[in-house]
matplotlib code that plots the C-alpha trace (Angstrom):
import matplotlib.pyplot as plt

x = [106.0, 103.2, 99.8, 98.0, 95.9, 96.3, 100.0, 99.6, 100.9, 98.8, 100.4, 99.0, 96.9, 95.4, 94.6, 92.7, 90.8, 89.9, 88.9, 86.7, 84.9, 84.5, 83.0, 80.5, 79.5, 79.2, 76.9, 75.0, 74.1, 73.5, 69.9, 70.6, 73.4, 76.5, 78.5, 82.2, 83.1, 80.8, 82.4, 86.0, 85.1, 83.6, 86.5, 89.0, 92.5, 91.4, 90.4, 93.7, 92.8, 89.2, 89.5, 91.4, 89.0, 85.9, 87.3, 87.8, 84.3, 82.7, 84.6, 83.5, 79.8, 79.7, 79.0, 77.5, 77.5, 74.1, 74.0, 71.4, 71.1, 71.9, 70.1, 73.2, 74.6, 76.8, 75.6, 76.6, 77.6, 75.5, 76.3, 77.3, 75.2, 75.4, 75.1, 73.7, 76.9, 77.3, 73.8, 74.4, 77.7, 76.1, 73.2, 75.5, 77.7, 74.9, 75.8, 72.6, 70.2, 66.7, 63.4, 62.5, 65.3, 64.2, 61.7, 58.6, 60.6, 63.2, 65.8, 67.3, 65.6]
y = [85.6, 83.1, 84.7, 81.3, 80.9, 77.2, 77.6, 79.2, 76.8, 77.3, 76.3, 72.9, 74.2, 77.1, 74.7, 72.4, 75.3, 76.6, 73.1, 72.7, 76.0, 75.2, 71.8, 73.4, 76.1, 73.5, 71.2, 74.2, 75.4, 72.1, 71.1, 67.4, 65.4, 65.1, 62.1, 62.0, 62.5, 65.5, 67.1, 66.6, 67.8, 71.0, 71.6, 71.8, 72.7, 71.7, 68.2, 66.7, 68.1, 67.0, 63.6, 65.0, 68.0, 65.7, 63.4, 66.3, 67.8, 64.4, 63.7, 67.1, 66.9, 69.2, 66.8, 63.3, 60.5, 59.2, 55.5, 53.2, 49.5, 47.4, 44.3, 42.8, 43.2, 46.1, 49.5, 51.6, 55.3, 57.4, 60.9, 63.6, 66.2, 68.8, 67.6, 69.7, 71.8, 72.2, 73.5, 76.1, 77.1, 77.4, 79.4, 81.8, 82.3, 82.8, 79.5, 77.6, 77.2, 77.3, 76.2, 79.8, 80.4, 77.5, 77.8, 75.6, 73.0, 72.7, 74.5, 77.7, 80.6]
z = [91.1, 90.3, 90.8, 90.5, 93.7, 93.7, 94.1, 97.6, 100.2, 103.4, 106.7, 107.7, 110.5, 108.4, 105.6, 108.0, 109.6, 106.1, 105.0, 108.1, 107.4, 103.8, 104.6, 107.1, 104.5, 101.8, 103.8, 105.2, 101.7, 100.1, 99.7, 100.5, 102.2, 100.0, 99.1, 99.8, 96.1, 95.8, 98.8, 97.6, 94.1, 95.6, 97.9, 95.1, 96.4, 100.0, 99.0, 100.3, 103.8, 103.6, 105.2, 108.2, 108.4, 108.2, 110.8, 113.2, 112.4, 113.0, 116.2, 117.6, 116.6, 113.7, 110.9, 110.7, 108.2, 107.0, 106.7, 105.3, 105.8, 102.8, 104.1, 105.6, 109.0, 107.9, 106.8, 103.8, 104.1, 101.7, 102.6, 105.0, 106.7, 109.4, 113.0, 115.9, 116.4, 112.7, 112.3, 115.1, 113.5, 110.0, 111.3, 113.2, 110.1, 107.6, 105.9, 106.3, 103.5, 105.1, 103.8, 103.5, 101.0, 98.9, 96.0, 95.7, 93.8, 96.6, 94.5, 95.9, 94.3]

ax = plt.figure().add_subplot(projection="3d")
ax.plot(x, y, z, "-o")
ax.set_aspect("equal")
plt.show()
């Protein structure tokens, strides 16, 4: 039997629930909004489920994309952060990095 954790095949719904929770925890403990590539790199084995999980979290008010105008009519996505419901979830699950937990430099200490 292979003991490699990455070889575990989660049922699709379990993988999506786990990916959603990991995304919320990741954004809650980040000291700044995260770009898509940063999130998928941090999610590792769940990265294939990240797009579906992010879409669900965004559609249900847990996360929000941050956009900045690029001078044209369109906007450019620059990162992801917790929305109101995501902040409530992260606070309730101990997954929110607060200003109190940050050092004077803004780095967790």
